[in-house]
C-alpha positions in Angstrom: -12.0 17.3 4.5 -9.5 15.7 6.9 -12.4 13.3 8.0 -12.8 11.9 4.6 -9.1 11.7 4.2 -8.7 9.8 7.4 -11.8 7.6 6.5 -10.1 6.6 3.4 -7.3 5.8 5.1 -8.5 3.6 7.2 -10.5 1.3 4.4 -7.2 1.5 2.5 -5.0 0.0 5.1 -6.6 -3.2 5.5 -6.4 -3.5 1.9 -2.9 -2.9 1.5 -2.2 -4.8 4.5 -3.9 -8.1 3.6 -1.9 -8.1 0.2 1.6 -8.6 2.3 1.4 -11.5 4.5 4.6 -12.2 4.9 8.0 -9.9 5.1 9.0 -10.9 1.8 5.6 -10.3 0.4 6.1 -6.8 1.8 9.4 -6.8 0.3 8.0 -7.5 -3.3 5.1 -5.0 -3.0 7.6 -2.3 -2.2 9.9 -3.3 -5.1 7.0 -3.4 -7.2 6.0 0.2 -6.5 9.6 1.2 -6.8 9.5 -0.2 -10.5 6.5 1.6 -11.1 7.5 5.0 -10.1 11.1 4.4 -12.2 8.6 3.7 -15.1 6.6 7.2 -15.0 
């Protein structure tokens, strides 16, 4: 089970990082994530 989690994390990390190429982009991504959580 732990190996599956590590493999998934290694697969997801590059995809997540490619979405925020700059610090500004990363800030926008974090802000959007926060807004999504607040809607719940």
